[in-house]
PDB file as gemmi writes it, atoms N, CA and C in Angstrom:
CRYST1    1.000    1.000    1.000  90.00  90.00  90.00 P 1                      
ATOM      1  N   GLN A   1     -67.441 240.482 168.763  1.00  0.00           N  
ATOM      2  CA  GLN A   1     -68.838 240.365 168.353  1.00  0.00           C  
ATOM      3  C   GLN A   1     -68.979 239.244 167.333  1.00  0.00           C  
ATOM      4  N   VAL A   2     -69.991 238.424 167.526  1.00  0.00           N  
ATOM      5  CA  VAL A   2     -70.262 237.312 166.624  1.00  0.00           C  
ATOM      6  C   VAL A   2     -71.615 237.528 165.955  1.00  0.00           C  
ATOM      7  N   GLN A   3     -71.660 237.274 164.661  1.00  0.00           N  
ATOM      8  CA  GLN A   3     -72.908 237.413 163.918  1.00  0.00           C  
ATOM      9  C   GLN A   3     -73.173 236.188 163.074  1.00  0.00           C  
ATOM     10  N   LEU A   4     -74.461 235.867 162.932  1.00  0.00           N  
ATOM     11  CA  LEU A   4     -74.901 234.829 162.009  1.00  0.00           C  
ATOM     12  C   LEU A   4     -75.832 235.496 161.000  1.00  0.00           C  
ATOM     13  N   VAL A   5     -75.517 235.337 159.726  1.00  0.00           N  
ATOM     14  CA  VAL A   5     -76.322 235.960 158.675  1.00  0.00           C  
ATOM     15  C   VAL A   5     -76.843 234.881 157.749  1.00  0.00           C  
ATOM     16  N   GLU A   6     -78.169 234.833 157.638  1.00  0.00           N  
ATOM     17  CA  GLU A   6     -78.826 233.806 156.836  1.00  0.00           C  
ATOM     18  C   GLU A   6     -79.244 234.374 155.484  1.00  0.00           C  
ATOM     19  N   SER A   7     -79.383 233.466 154.520  1.00  0.00           N  
ATOM     20  CA  SER A   7     -79.892 233.838 153.211  1.00  0.00           C  
ATOM     21  C   SER A   7     -80.481 232.613 152.538  1.00  0.00           C  
ATOM     22  N   GLY A   8     -81.279 232.855 151.510  1.00  0.00           N  
ATOM     23  CA  GLY A   8     -81.777 231.753 150.695  1.00  0.00           C  
ATOM     24  C   GLY A   8     -83.240 231.431 150.819  1.00  0.00           C  
ATOM     25  N   GLY A   9     -83.960 232.090 151.705  1.00  0.00           N  
ATOM     26  CA  GLY A   9     -85.383 231.820 151.828  1.00  0.00           C  
ATOM     27  C   GLY A   9     -86.160 232.374 150.656  1.00  0.00           C  
ATOM     28  N   GLY A  10     -87.461 232.065 150.634  1.00  0.00           N  
ATOM     29  CA  GLY A  10     -88.310 232.570 149.570  1.00  0.00           C  
ATOM     30  C   GLY A  10     -89.568 231.760 149.405  1.00  0.00           C  
ATOM     31  N   LEU A  11     -90.227 231.985 148.280  1.00  0.00           N  
ATOM     32  CA  LEU A  11     -91.468 231.298 147.940  1.00  0.00           C  
ATOM     33  C   LEU A  11     -91.167 230.205 146.916  1.00  0.00           C  
ATOM     34  N   VAL A  12     -91.671 229.013 147.180  1.00  0.00           N  
ATOM     35  CA  VAL A  12     -91.439 227.892 146.272  1.00  0.00           C  
ATOM     36  C   VAL A  12     -92.699 227.053 146.198  1.00  0.00           C  
ATOM     37  N   GLN A  13     -92.909 226.410 145.061  1.00  0.00           N  
ATOM     38  CA  GLN A  13     -94.067 225.536 144.913  1.00  0.00           C  
ATOM     39  C   GLN A  13     -93.836 224.192 145.574  1.00  0.00           C  
ATOM     40  N   PRO A  14     -94.897 223.526 145.975  1.00  0.00           N  
ATOM     41  CA  PRO A  14     -94.740 222.176 146.541  1.00  0.00           C  
ATOM     42  C   PRO A  14     -93.955 221.278 145.591  1.00  0.00           C  
ATOM     43  N   GLY A  15     -93.043 220.505 146.176  1.00  0.00           N  
ATOM     44  CA  GLY A  15     -92.165 219.655 145.390  1.00  0.00           C  
ATOM     45  C   GLY A  15     -90.874 220.323 144.971  1.00  0.00           C  
ATOM     46  N   GLY A  16     -90.783 221.608 145.189  1.00  0.00           N  
ATOM     47  CA  GLY A  16     -89.593 222.357 144.800  1.00  0.00           C  
ATOM     48  C   GLY A  16     -88.469 222.266 145.815  1.00  0.00           C  
ATOM     49  N   SER A  17     -87.408 222.996 145.528  1.00  0.00           N  
ATOM     50  CA  SER A  17     -86.210 222.969 146.373  1.00  0.00           C  
ATOM     51  C   SER A  17     -85.744 224.385 146.702  1.00  0.00           C  
ATOM     52  N   LEU A  18     -85.114 224.493 147.854  1.00  0.00           N  
ATOM     53  CA  LEU A  18     -84.443 225.715 148.266  1.00  0.00           C  
ATOM     54  C   LEU A  18     -83.180 225.347 149.017  1.00  0.00           C  
ATOM     55  N   ARG A  19     -82.220 226.246 148.990  1.00  0.00           N  
ATOM     56  CA  ARG A  19     -80.989 226.053 149.757  1.00  0.00           C  
ATOM     57  C   ARG A  19     -80.777 227.273 150.641  1.00  0.00           C  
ATOM     58  N   LEU A  20     -80.722 227.020 151.946  1.00  0.00           N  
ATOM     59  CA  LEU A  20     -80.467 228.082 152.909  1.00  0.00           C  
ATOM     60  C   LEU A  20     -78.984 228.093 153.269  1.00  0.00           C  
ATOM     61  N   SER A  21     -78.470 229.300 153.516  1.00  0.00           N  
ATOM     62  CA  SER A  21     -77.088 229.450 153.955  1.00  0.00           C  
ATOM     63  C   SER A  21     -77.053 230.292 155.222  1.00  0.00           C  
ATOM     64  N   CYS A  22     -76.078 230.012 156.061  1.00  0.00           N  
ATOM     65  CA  CYS A  22     -75.881 230.793 157.286  1.00  0.00           C  
ATOM     66  C   CYS A  22     -74.383 230.923 157.519  1.00  0.00           C  
ATOM     67  N   ALA A  23     -73.905 232.151 157.485  1.00  0.00           N  
ATOM     68  CA  ALA A  23     -72.486 232.414 157.658  1.00  0.00           C  
ATOM     69  C   ALA A  23     -72.222 233.053 159.015  1.00  0.00           C  
ATOM     70  N   ALA A  24     -71.313 232.464 159.764  1.00  0.00           N  
ATOM     71  CA  ALA A  24     -70.897 233.011 161.051  1.00  0.00           C  
ATOM     72  C   ALA A  24     -69.643 233.838 160.853  1.00  0.00           C  
ATOM     73  N   SER A  25     -69.601 234.994 161.492  1.00  0.00           N  
ATOM     74  CA  SER A  25     -68.438 235.866 161.368  1.00  0.00           C  
ATOM     75  C   SER A  25     -68.195 236.593 162.677  1.00  0.00           C  
ATOM     76  N   GLY A  26     -67.000 237.194 162.767  1.00  0.00           N  
ATOM     77  CA  GLY A  26     -66.679 237.962 163.963  1.00  0.00           C  
ATOM     78  C   GLY A  26     -65.569 237.308 164.755  1.00  0.00           C  
ATOM     79  N   SER A  27     -65.592 237.573 166.055  1.00  0.00           N  
ATOM     80  CA  SER A  27     -64.512 237.119 166.936  1.00  0.00           C  
ATOM     81  C   SER A  27     -64.737 235.675 167.375  1.00  0.00           C  
ATOM     82  N   ILE A  28     -64.544 234.762 166.432  1.00  0.00           N  
ATOM     83  CA  ILE A  28     -64.824 233.344 166.666  1.00  0.00           C  
ATOM     84  C   ILE A  28     -63.539 232.589 166.960  1.00  0.00           C  
ATOM     85  N   PHE A  29     -63.520 231.889 168.086  1.00  0.00           N  
ATOM     86  CA  PHE A  29     -62.403 231.001 168.388  1.00  0.00           C  
ATOM     87  C   PHE A  29     -62.674 229.603 167.838  1.00  0.00           C  
ATOM     88  N   SER A  30     -63.879 229.103 168.085  1.00  0.00           N  
ATOM     89  CA  SER A  30     -64.242 227.785 167.564  1.00  0.00           C  
ATOM     90  C   SER A  30     -65.759 227.667 167.489  1.00  0.00           C  
ATOM     91  N   ILE A  31     -66.201 226.748 166.619  1.00  0.00           N  
ATOM     92  CA  ILE A  31     -67.617 226.449 166.477  1.00  0.00           C  
ATOM     93  C   ILE A  31     -67.827 224.972 166.761  1.00  0.00           C  
ATOM     94  N   ASN A  32     -68.666 224.656 167.740  1.00  0.00           N  
ATOM     95  CA  ASN A  32     -68.898 223.265 168.119  1.00  0.00           C  
ATOM     96  C   ASN A  32     -69.979 222.638 167.260  1.00  0.00           C  
ATOM     97  N   ALA A  33     -71.062 223.334 167.078  1.00  0.00           N  
ATOM     98  CA  ALA A  33     -72.184 222.792 166.320  1.00  0.00           C  
ATOM     99  C   ALA A  33     -72.901 223.917 165.590  1.00  0.00           C  
ATOM    100  N   MET A  34     -73.479 223.561 164.452  1.00  0.00           N  
ATOM    101  CA  MET A  34     -74.314 224.514 163.713  1.00  0.00           C  
ATOM    102  C   MET A  34     -75.556 223.765 163.260  1.00  0.00           C  
ATOM    103  N   GLY A  35     -76.680 224.462 163.287  1.00  0.00           N  
ATOM    104  CA  GLY A  35     -77.907 223.793 162.921  1.00  0.00           C  
ATOM    105  C   GLY A  35     -79.001 224.749 162.513  1.00  0.00           C  
ATOM    106  N   TRP A  36     -80.134 224.151 162.188  1.00  0.00           N  
ATOM    107  CA  TRP A  36     -81.283 224.904 161.723  1.00  0.00           C  
ATOM    108  C   TRP A  36     -82.520 224.556 162.550  1.00  0.00           C  
ATOM    109  N   TYR A  37     -83.269 225.575 162.863  1.00  0.00           N  
ATOM    110  CA  TYR A  37     -84.557 225.439 163.535  1.00  0.00           C  
ATOM    111  C   TYR A  37     -85.595 226.170 162.696  1.00  0.00           C  
ATOM    112  N   ARG A  38     -86.861 225.897 162.953  1.00  0.00           N  
ATOM    113  CA  ARG A  38     -87.906 226.623 162.241  1.00  0.00           C  
ATOM    114  C   ARG A  38     -89.090 226.871 163.161  1.00  0.00           C  
ATOM    115  N   GLN A  39     -89.823 227.923 162.834  1.00  0.00           N  
ATOM    116  CA  GLN A  39     -91.016 228.254 163.599  1.00  0.00           C  
ATOM    117  C   GLN A  39     -92.170 228.453 162.630  1.00  0.00           C  
ATOM    118  N   PRO A  40     -93.042 227.442 162.516  1.00  0.00           N  
ATOM    119  CA  PRO A  40     -94.214 227.581 161.656  1.00  0.00           C  
ATOM    120  C   PRO A  40     -95.182 228.613 162.225  1.00  0.00           C  
ATOM    121  N   PRO A  41     -96.068 229.158 161.415  1.00  0.00           N  
ATOM    122  CA  PRO A  41     -97.027 230.150 161.905  1.00  0.00           C  
ATOM    123  C   PRO A  41     -97.858 229.611 163.067  1.00  0.00           C  
ATOM    124  N   GLY A  42     -97.885 230.342 164.168  1.00  0.00           N  
ATOM    125  CA  GLY A  42     -98.678 229.972 165.326  1.00  0.00           C  
ATOM    126  C   GLY A  42     -98.146 228.805 166.136  1.00  0.00           C  
ATOM    127  N   LYS A  43     -96.927 228.357 165.834  1.00  0.00           N  
ATOM    128  CA  LYS A  43     -96.364 227.217 166.554  1.00  0.00           C  
ATOM    129  C   LYS A  43     -95.028 227.582 167.183  1.00  0.00           C  
ATOM    130  N   GLN A  44     -94.523 226.660 168.005  1.00  0.00           N  
ATOM    131  CA  GLN A  44     -93.244 226.891 168.662  1.00  0.00           C  
ATOM    132  C   GLN A  44     -92.080 226.543 167.733  1.00  0.00           C  
ATOM    133  N   ARG A  45     -90.939 227.107 168.051  1.00  0.00           N  
ATOM    134  CA  ARG A  45     -89.730 226.808 167.287  1.00  0.00           C  
ATOM    135  C   ARG A  45     -89.344 225.348 167.497  1.00  0.00           C  
ATOM    136  N   GLU A  46     -88.898 224.694 166.422  1.00  0.00           N  
ATOM    137  CA  GLU A  46     -88.543 223.274 166.489  1.00  0.00           C  
ATOM    138  C   GLU A  46     -87.241 223.015 165.749  1.00  0.00           C  
ATOM    139  N   LEU A  47     -86.583 221.940 166.168  1.00  0.00           N  
ATOM    140  CA  LEU A  47     -85.346 221.534 165.516  1.00  0.00           C  
ATOM    141  C   LEU A  47     -85.640 220.994 164.117  1.00  0.00           C  
ATOM    142  N   VAL A  48     -84.809 221.400 163.156  1.00  0.00           N  
ATOM    143  CA  VAL A  48     -84.866 220.827 161.815  1.00  0.00           C  
ATOM    144  C   VAL A  48     -83.681 219.885 161.608  1.00  0.00           C  
ATOM    145  N   ALA A  49     -82.478 220.393 161.815  1.00  0.00           N  
ATOM    146  CA  ALA A  49     -81.283 219.583 161.624  1.00  0.00           C  
ATOM    147  C   ALA A  49     -80.131 220.246 162.350  1.00  0.00           C  
ATOM    148  N   VAL A  50     -79.228 219.433 162.864  1.00  0.00           N  
ATOM    149  CA  VAL A  50     -78.044 219.965 163.532  1.00  0.00           C  
ATOM    150  C   VAL A  50     -76.875 219.052 163.272  1.00  0.00           C  
ATOM    151  N   GLY A  51     -75.714 219.642 163.083  1.00  0.00           N  
ATOM    152  CA  GLY A  51     -74.504 218.881 162.867  1.00  0.00           C  
ATOM    153  C   GLY A  51     -73.419 219.330 163.829  1.00  0.00           C  
ATOM    154  N   ARG A  52     -72.768 218.371 164.461  1.00  0.00           N  
ATOM    155  CA  ARG A  52     -71.671 218.672 165.376  1.00  0.00           C  
ATOM    156  C   ARG A  52     -70.360 218.271 164.727  1.00  0.00           C  
ATOM    157  N   SER A  53     -69.309 218.965 165.111  1.00  0.00           N  
ATOM    158  CA  SER A  53     -68.000 218.695 164.539  1.00  0.00           C  
ATOM    159  C   SER A  53     -67.635 217.222 164.741  1.00  0.00           C  
ATOM    160  N   GLY A  54     -67.370 216.528 163.653  1.00  0.00           N  
ATOM    161  CA  GLY A  54     -66.976 215.131 163.734  1.00  0.00           C  
ATOM    162  C   GLY A  54     -68.098 214.167 164.018  1.00  0.00           C  
ATOM    163  N   GLY A  55     -69.342 214.658 164.061  1.00  0.00           N  
ATOM    164  CA  GLY A  55     -70.470 213.789 164.389  1.00  0.00           C  
ATOM    165  C   GLY A  55     -71.419 213.585 163.228  1.00  0.00           C  
ATOM    166  N   ILE A  56     -72.412 212.743 163.455  1.00  0.00           N  
ATOM    167  CA  ILE A  56     -73.429 212.462 162.452  1.00  0.00           C  
ATOM    168  C   ILE A  56     -74.562 213.475 162.618  1.00  0.00           C  
ATOM    169  N   PRO A  57     -75.029 214.076 161.547  1.00  0.00           N  
ATOM    170  CA  PRO A  57     -76.120 215.057 161.671  1.00  0.00           C  
ATOM    171  C   PRO A  57     -77.386 214.426 162.231  1.00  0.00           C  
ATOM    172  N   ASN A  58     -78.146 215.234 162.933  1.00  0.00           N  
ATOM    173  CA  ASN A  58     -79.414 214.805 163.504  1.00  0.00           C  
ATOM    174  C   ASN A  58     -80.534 215.574 162.810  1.00  0.00           C  
ATOM    175  N   TYR A  59     -81.557 214.838 162.345  1.00  0.00           N  
ATOM    176  CA  TYR A  59     -82.665 215.449 161.624  1.00  0.00           C  
ATOM    177  C   TYR A  59     -83.990 215.203 162.329  1.00  0.00           C  
ATOM    178  N   ALA A  60     -84.895 216.152 162.202  1.00  0.00           N  
ATOM    179  CA  ALA A  60     -86.267 215.912 162.627  1.00  0.00           C  
ATOM    180  C   ALA A  60     -86.876 214.843 161.728  1.00  0.00           C  
ATOM    181  N   ASP A  61     -87.729 214.010 162.283  1.00  0.00           N  
ATOM    182  CA  ASP A  61     -88.343 212.936 161.507  1.00  0.00           C  
ATOM    183  C   ASP A  61     -89.079 213.480 160.286  1.00  0.00           C  
ATOM    184  N   SER A  62     -89.661 214.637 160.419  1.00  0.00           N  
ATOM    185  CA  SER A  62     -90.482 215.203 159.346  1.00  0.00           C  
ATOM    186  C   SER A  62     -89.670 215.617 158.120  1.00  0.00           C  
ATOM    187  N   VAL A  63     -88.355 215.747 158.266  1.00  0.00           N  
ATOM    188  CA  VAL A  63     -87.540 216.199 157.132  1.00  0.00           C  
ATOM    189  C   VAL A  63     -86.530 215.148 156.673  1.00  0.00           C  
ATOM    190  N   LYS A  64     -86.451 214.035 157.354  1.00  0.00           N  
ATOM    191  CA  LYS A  64     -85.488 212.997 156.986  1.00  0.00           C  
ATOM    192  C   LYS A  64     -85.728 212.529 155.548  1.00  0.00           C  
ATOM    193  N   GLY A  65     -84.634 212.433 154.805  1.00  0.00           N  
ATOM    194  CA  GLY A  65     -84.730 211.999 153.414  1.00  0.00           C  
ATOM    195  C   GLY A  65     -85.033 213.124 152.446  1.00  0.00           C  
ATOM    196  N   ARG A  66     -85.399 214.289 152.967  1.00  0.00           N  
ATOM    197  CA  ARG A  66     -85.709 215.432 152.093  1.00  0.00           C  
ATOM    198  C   ARG A  66     -84.725 216.595 152.291  1.00  0.00           C  
ATOM    199  N   PHE A  67     -84.277 216.792 153.527  1.00  0.00           N  
ATOM    200  CA  PHE A  67     -83.371 217.894 153.841  1.00  0.00           C  
ATOM    201  C   PHE A  67     -81.978 217.348 154.128  1.00  0.00           C  
ATOM    202  N   THR A  68     -80.960 218.133 153.773  1.00  0.00           N  
ATOM    203  CA  THR A  68     -79.580 217.752 154.046  1.00  0.00           C  
ATOM    204  C   THR A  68     -78.831 218.954 154.607  1.00  0.00           C  
ATOM    205  N   ILE A  69     -78.204 218.758 155.753  1.00  0.00           N  
ATOM    206  CA  ILE A  69     -77.392 219.809 156.353  1.00  0.00           C  
ATOM    207  C   ILE A  69     -75.935 219.539 156.003  1.00  0.00           C  
ATOM    208  N   SER A  70     -75.208 220.615 155.722  1.00  0.00           N  
ATOM    209  CA  SER A  70     -73.781 220.495 155.443  1.00  0.00           C  
ATOM    210  C   SER A  70     -73.095 221.760 155.948  1.00  0.00           C  
ATOM    211  N   ARG A  71     -71.778 221.657 156.044  1.00  0.00           N  
ATOM    212  CA  ARG A  71     -71.028 222.789 156.604  1.00  0.00           C  
ATOM    213  C   ARG A  71     -69.698 222.922 155.898  1.00  0.00           C  
ATOM    214  N   ASP A  72     -69.315 224.149 155.660  1.00  0.00           N  
ATOM    215  CA  ASP A  72     -68.011 224.462 155.093  1.00  0.00           C  
ATOM    216  C   ASP A  72     -67.404 225.569 155.942  1.00  0.00           C  
ATOM    217  N   LYS A  73     -66.483 225.212 156.790  1.00  0.00           N  
ATOM    218  CA  LYS A  73     -65.833 226.145 157.724  1.00  0.00           C  
ATOM    219  C   LYS A  73     -66.906 226.824 158.595  1.00  0.00           C  
ATOM    220  N   ASN A  74     -67.102 228.109 158.442  1.00  0.00           N  
ATOM    221  CA  ASN A  74     -68.027 228.837 159.307  1.00  0.00           C  
ATOM    222  C   ASN A  74     -69.390 229.071 158.668  1.00  0.00           C  
ATOM    223  N   THR A  75     -69.702 228.317 157.620  1.00  0.00           N  
ATOM    224  CA  THR A  75     -70.990 228.448 156.948  1.00  0.00           C  
ATOM    225  C   THR A  75     -71.708 227.110 156.967  1.00  0.00           C  
ATOM    226  N   VAL A  76     -72.980 227.159 157.340  1.00  0.00           N  
ATOM    227  CA  VAL A  76     -73.806 225.958 157.336  1.00  0.00           C  
ATOM    228  C   VAL A  76     -74.904 226.130 156.292  1.00  0.00           C  
ATOM    229  N   TYR A  77     -75.227 225.030 155.630  1.00  0.00           N  
ATOM    230  CA  TYR A  77     -76.219 225.036 154.574  1.00  0.00           C  
ATOM    231  C   TYR A  77     -77.343 224.054 154.916  1.00  0.00           C  
ATOM    232  N   LEU A  78     -78.506 224.346 154.381  1.00  0.00           N  
ATOM    233  CA  LEU A  78     -79.624 223.417 154.486  1.00  0.00           C  
ATOM    234  C   LEU A  78     -80.226 223.282 153.099  1.00  0.00           C  
ATOM    235  N   GLN A  79     -79.993 222.132 152.473  1.00  0.00           N  
ATOM    236  CA  GLN A  79     -80.588 221.828 151.189  1.00  0.00           C  
ATOM    237  C   GLN A  79     -81.950 221.199 151.438  1.00  0.00           C  
ATOM    238  N   MET A  80     -82.988 221.832 150.931  1.00  0.00           N  
ATOM    239  CA  MET A  80     -84.349 221.373 151.169  1.00  0.00           C  
ATOM    240  C   MET A  80     -84.972 220.953 149.842  1.00  0.00           C  
ATOM    241  N   ASN A  81     -85.276 219.670 149.725  1.00  0.00           N  
ATOM    242  CA  ASN A  81     -85.893 219.127 148.515  1.00  0.00           C  
ATOM    243  C   ASN A  81     -87.299 218.615 148.834  1.00  0.00           C  
ATOM    244  N   SER A  82     -88.066 218.400 147.794  1.00  0.00           N  
ATOM    245  CA  SER A  82     -89.430 217.874 147.938  1.00  0.00           C  
ATOM    246  C   SER A  82     -90.208 218.647 148.998  1.00  0.00           C  
ATOM    247  N   LEU A  83     -90.169 219.938 148.895  1.00  0.00           N  
ATOM    248  CA  LEU A  83     -90.794 220.785 149.909  1.00  0.00           C  
ATOM    249  C   LEU A  83     -92.299 220.629 149.916  1.00  0.00           C  
ATOM    250  N   LYS A  84     -92.857 220.714 151.123  1.00  0.00           N  
ATOM    251  CA  LYS A  84     -94.289 220.561 151.342  1.00  0.00           C  
ATOM    252  C   LYS A  84     -94.841 221.846 151.975  1.00  0.00           C  
ATOM    253  N   PRO A  85     -96.137 222.085 151.830  1.00  0.00           N  
ATOM    254  CA  PRO A  85     -96.714 223.283 152.472  1.00  0.00           C  
ATOM    255  C   PRO A  85     -96.447 223.347 153.968  1.00  0.00           C  
ATOM    256  N   GLU A  86     -96.384 222.179 154.622  1.00  0.00           N  
ATOM    257  CA  GLU A  86     -96.129 222.171 156.066  1.00  0.00           C  
ATOM    258  C   GLU A  86     -94.696 222.532 156.425  1.00  0.00           C  
ATOM    259  N   ASP A  87     -93.836 222.686 155.432  1.00  0.00           N  
ATOM    260  CA  ASP A  87     -92.478 223.179 155.693  1.00  0.00           C  
ATOM    261  C   ASP A  87     -92.444 224.704 155.783  1.00  0.00           C  
ATOM    262  N   THR A  88     -93.561 225.358 155.520  1.00  0.00           N  
ATOM    263  CA  THR A  88     -93.631 226.813 155.612  1.00  0.00           C  
ATOM    264  C   THR A  88     -93.330 227.258 157.036  1.00  0.00           C  
ATOM    265  N   ALA A  89     -92.355 228.137 157.177  1.00  0.00           N  
ATOM    266  CA  ALA A  89     -91.928 228.602 158.502  1.00  0.00           C  
ATOM    267  C   ALA A  89     -90.851 229.663 158.339  1.00  0.00           C  
ATOM    268  N   VAL A  90     -90.528 230.294 159.460  1.00  0.00           N  
ATOM    269  CA  VAL A  90     -89.313 231.099 159.522  1.00  0.00           C  
ATOM    270  C   VAL A  90     -88.200 230.168 159.975  1.00  0.00           C  
ATOM    271  N   TYR A  91     -87.132 230.117 159.213  1.00  0.00           N  
ATOM    272  CA  TYR A  91     -86.015 229.226 159.501  1.00  0.00           C  
ATOM    273  C   TYR A  91     -84.887 230.033 160.144  1.00  0.00           C  
ATOM    274  N   TYR A  92     -84.402 229.495 161.260  1.00  0.00           N  
ATOM    275  CA  TYR A  92     -83.345 230.149 162.025  1.00  0.00           C  
ATOM    276  C   TYR A  92     -82.098 229.260 162.070  1.00  0.00           C  
ATOM    277  N   CYS A  93     -80.973 229.890 161.932  1.00  0.00           N  
ATOM    278  CA  CYS A  93     -79.693 229.227 162.109  1.00  0.00           C  
ATOM    279  C   CYS A  93     -79.239 229.410 163.557  1.00  0.00           C  
ATOM    280  N   LYS A  94     -78.648 228.371 164.128  1.00  0.00           N  
ATOM    281  CA  LYS A  94     -78.079 228.461 165.470  1.00  0.00           C  
ATOM    282  C   LYS A  94     -76.691 227.848 165.483  1.00  0.00           C  
ATOM    283  N   ALA A  95     -75.784 228.471 166.214  1.00  0.00           N  
ATOM    284  CA  ALA A  95     -74.426 227.938 166.314  1.00  0.00           C  
ATOM    285  C   ALA A  95     -73.942 228.014 167.751  1.00  0.00           C  
ATOM    286  N   GLU A  96     -73.230 226.978 168.157  1.00  0.00           N  
ATOM    287  CA  GLU A  96     -72.576 226.956 169.467  1.00  0.00           C  
ATOM    288  C   GLU A  96     -71.147 227.443 169.239  1.00  0.00           C  
ATOM    289  N   ILE A  97     -70.889 228.662 169.681  1.00  0.00           N  
ATOM    290  CA  ILE A  97     -69.626 229.313 169.363  1.00  0.00           C  
ATOM    291  C   ILE A  97     -68.891 229.746 170.613  1.00  0.00           C  
ATOM    292  N   THR A  98     -67.582 229.504 170.586  1.00  0.00           N  
ATOM    293  CA  THR A  98     -66.698 230.054 171.606  1.00  0.00           C  
ATOM    294  C   THR A  98     -66.066 231.314 171.026  1.00  0.00           C  
ATOM    295  N   ALA A  99     -66.327 232.426 171.698  1.00  0.00           N  
ATOM    296  CA  ALA A  99     -65.815 233.699 171.203  1.00  0.00           C  
ATOM    297  C   ALA A  99     -64.411 233.950 171.732  1.00  0.00           C  
ATOM    298  N   ILE A 100     -63.631 234.696 170.950  1.00  0.00           N  
ATOM    299  CA  ILE A 100     -62.246 234.984 171.321  1.00  0.00           C  
ATOM    300  C   ILE A 100     -62.165 235.868 172.560  1.00  0.00           C  
ATOM    301  N   ASN A 101     -63.126 236.757 172.731  1.00  0.00           N  
ATOM    302  CA  ASN A 101     -62.992 237.763 173.791  1.00  0.00           C  
ATOM    303  C   ASN A 101     -63.146 237.183 175.194  1.00  0.00           C  
ATOM    304  N   ASN A 102     -63.873 236.077 175.344  1.00  0.00           N  
ATOM    305  CA  ASN A 102     -64.068 235.539 176.683  1.00  0.00           C  
ATOM    306  C   ASN A 102     -63.891 234.019 176.761  1.00  0.00           C  
ATOM    307  N   PHE A 103     -63.700 233.353 175.631  1.00  0.00           N  
ATOM    308  CA  PHE A 103     -63.492 231.901 175.569  1.00  0.00           C  
ATOM    309  C   PHE A 103     -64.611 231.130 176.274  1.00  0.00           C  
ATOM    310  N   ARG A 104     -65.806 231.659 176.163  1.00  0.00           N  
ATOM    311  CA  ARG A 104     -66.985 230.957 176.684  1.00  0.00           C  
ATOM    312  C   ARG A 104     -67.875 230.551 175.528  1.00  0.00           C  
ATOM    313  N   MET A 105     -68.357 229.320 175.541  1.00  0.00           N  
ATOM    314  CA  MET A 105     -69.238 228.838 174.491  1.00  0.00           C  
ATOM    315  C   MET A 105     -70.680 229.198 174.821  1.00  0.00           C  
ATOM    316  N   ARG A 106     -71.379 229.710 173.839  1.00  0.00           N  
ATOM    317  CA  ARG A 106     -72.796 230.019 174.010  1.00  0.00           C  
ATOM    318  C   ARG A 106     -73.488 229.897 172.664  1.00  0.00           C  
ATOM    319  N   ASP A 107     -74.811 229.894 172.693  1.00  0.00           N  
ATOM    320  CA  ASP A 107     -75.592 229.816 171.464  1.00  0.00           C  
ATOM    321  C   ASP A 107     -75.767 231.199 170.852  1.00  0.00           C  
ATOM    322  N   TYR A 108     -75.598 231.228 169.519  1.00  0.00           N  
ATOM    323  CA  TYR A 108     -75.881 232.429 168.751  1.00  0.00           C  
ATOM    324  C   TYR A 108     -76.946 232.075 167.715  1.00  0.00           C  
ATOM    325  N   TRP A 109     -77.848 233.030 167.461  1.00  0.00           N  
ATOM    326  CA  TRP A 109     -78.942 232.825 166.524  1.00  0.00           C  
ATOM    327  C   TRP A 109     -78.871 233.820 165.374  1.00  0.00           C  
ATOM    328  N   GLY A 110     -79.305 233.355 164.211  1.00  0.00           N  
ATOM    329  CA  GLY A 110     -79.480 234.241 163.086  1.00  0.00           C  
ATOM    330  C   GLY A 110     -80.796 234.986 163.191  1.00  0.00           C  
ATOM    331  N   GLN A 111     -81.037 235.877 162.237  1.00  0.00           N  
ATOM    332  CA  GLN A 111     -82.221 236.730 162.275  1.00  0.00           C  
ATOM    333  C   GLN A 111     -83.461 236.038 161.729  1.00  0.00           C  
ATOM    334  N   GLY A 112     -83.276 234.925 161.068  1.00  0.00           N  
ATOM    335  CA  GLY A 112     -84.402 234.190 160.505  1.00  0.00           C  
ATOM    336  C   GLY A 112     -84.634 234.528 159.052  1.00  0.00           C  
ATOM    337  N   THR A 113     -85.077 233.523 158.289  1.00  0.00           N  
ATOM    338  CA  THR A 113     -85.417 233.725 156.889  1.00  0.00           C  
ATOM    339  C   THR A 113     -86.718 232.973 156.588  1.00  0.00           C  
ATOM    340  N   GLN A 114     -87.620 233.626 155.885  1.00  0.00           N  
ATOM    341  CA  GLN A 114     -88.931 233.063 155.621  1.00  0.00           C  
ATOM    342  C   GLN A 114     -88.884 232.078 154.462  1.00  0.00           C  
ATOM    343  N   VAL A 115     -89.457 230.912 154.680  1.00  0.00           N  
ATOM    344  CA  VAL A 115     -89.655 229.922 153.621  1.00  0.00           C  
ATOM    345  C   VAL A 115     -91.157 229.675 153.501  1.00  0.00           C  
ATOM    346  N   THR A 116     -91.685 229.891 152.329  1.00  0.00           N  
ATOM    347  CA  THR A 116     -93.107 229.678 152.080  1.00  0.00           C  
ATOM    348  C   THR A 116     -93.264 228.691 150.943  1.00  0.00           C  
ATOM    349  N   VAL A 117     -93.982 227.605 151.224  1.00  0.00           N  
ATOM    350  CA  VAL A 117     -94.229 226.573 150.213  1.00  0.00           C  
ATOM    351  C   VAL A 117     -95.713 226.636 149.860  1.00  0.00           C  
ATOM    352  N   SER A 118     -95.990 227.071 148.655  1.00  0.00           N  
ATOM    353  CA  SER A 118     -97.378 227.272 148.257  1.00  0.00           C  
ATOM    354  C   SER A 118     -97.489 227.283 146.748  1.00  0.00           C  
ATOM    355  N   SER A 119     -98.632 226.799 146.271  1.00  0.00           N  
ATOM    356  CA  SER A 119     -98.879 226.844 144.834  1.00  0.00           C  
ATOM    357  C   SER A 119     -99.659 228.113 144.467  1.00  0.00           C  
TER     358      SER A 119                                                      
END                                                                             
């Protein structure tokens, strides 16, 4: 069984910062990529940032220069600076993981964490 557990969301004022964390655990053989998506109220889920092993991270244009994705072993982080009201959304972690029990790679999702940017 593989799990992704997110933390770090909350309420912040415009211009503020938050750091999200997502830890993968369980029967993991390898992790190919880890990233963050978000779903604003009434909108579809969208890519925020993704990093692949040995590759250059990919960011949505709307967050370039403000958000930074990083990874330490099985944990991925999203440092969010200069937050804007339009960054308000539920943020989801996603990982491409090969599990030990079947050696098949598939996407796993976290439960989501709410980020609200408001004064």
